[in-house]
N, C-alpha and C positions, 0 to 999 in steps of 0.2 A: 498731718499724717504723711509721712514720708514711705514711699514703697521700698522695699529691700529686695532688689533683684540678685538672684544667684547665678553664679556662672556655671554653664553646662559643661561637665566633664566627661571624659570617656576613659575606659581601661586602655592601657598600652595596646592590647591586642587588637581593640578596635580601631585605635588609631594607626596602626602598622597596616592593617587591613586595607584602609581608607588611603595611605600614602603608597600601597602596593609593594610593601617591603616584607620580609621575612623577620618576625618579631625577636628570634633569637640571635640575629645578625646585628641587632640594633645595639647601642651603647647601653650600659648598665643603667644609667640615671634615667633614660627613656623609658626601659622596661620596668623600674622600680616605681615610677611616679605615675602621676594621672595628667592626661592631657586636654587642656580646654579648647574649645572651639576656636577661639582665637588664636591659640598656639598652633593647632593644626592649620588654620588659615596662614600663618606665618611660615610654617614648615612647608606649605605648598607653594607659596607665593616666592619665597626666597630659600630655598633648600640648602642646609648647610652642607658642608663637604661630605660627611659621613652619609648623608641621605643621598648626595648625588652618586658617591661611590657604591653604595648598595643597588641603586637603579641601574647603574650602568653595569656592574660585574657581578651583582648578586651576592650571596644566594639568593634566588627569587622563590616566593611562595607558589604553590601549586596553581593558582589561577593565571598568574604571569607566565609561568614555564608553558602551561597549556595555550596561552595566547600566542607566545614566540613560536610554538611549534606548530600552530593551527589546528589543534584538536581540542577536544572537550576534556574536562578534568576526569571524567569517568574513563576517557580514552585513555589518559595517561595511567590510571590504576590498571586499566586491561593490558597495557604495554609494561606493566612492572615498575613504572615510576612512581614511587612513592615518597621520595625524599626531596627537599629543595634541591635545586640544580643551580650551578653558576652559568653565568652567559657562556663561558668557554665550554662548558658541558653540553649546552643546549645547541651551540655550533656545531660540536662533534656529532651529536645525534642527527643533525641536519644533513652533515656530509657522509655520515654512514647510511642515513635513510633506511633503517630496518624495516621489515615487511609490517611489523606492527603499526609503526608511523603511516608508512603508505595506505594501510588499510583504514587507519583512524581519520586521515586526512580526506580519503575518499568518503568516508561515513559522514564527516562534518560537512563536506560540500553537498552531499544528497540533502541533509538536514537544511541547509541553507536555501537550497533550491526549492524544497517542499514549502518552507516558511514563506517564499516570496510567492508561490502559487497560490497558498492559501490567503495571503494577505491580498493579492491581485482578486480572487474568488470573492472575498468579502467585500471588497471595493465595487465590483460587478454589481452584486447583490444590493449594496447600498445605493448604488446608481439607478439600478432598475425601479427599486422601492421609491426613490425620490421622482423619477419619472412618472410612475404610476399616481402618486400624489399630486401632481400637477394637472 
């Protein structure tokens, strides 16, 4: 008896998310089909020109826009940014540096500091517990 192994596939939206690109900006054949794990790996290892162009110039999905601006996705929404942005638009926002962006970056910096503080606290508690066990 031979085992029949099926190829795992994903929807184009999932593949686009994993590739960090905006689905509606991808070629029609990408949007219409399914993507196997092997095809995804090939796209990541040796991206075709359209993928390189999307990654370079956009339009970028919200998670990428948020990362490039140094804010959270919720911060983008609070700032009124709900649509995908191109790299040019992101750079323009950075130069303009509106008050909402300044505030959201400050909020993000505080969140990071708090995350580090909590991680250090947990590590100290873990070290104390290990010291007591010895």
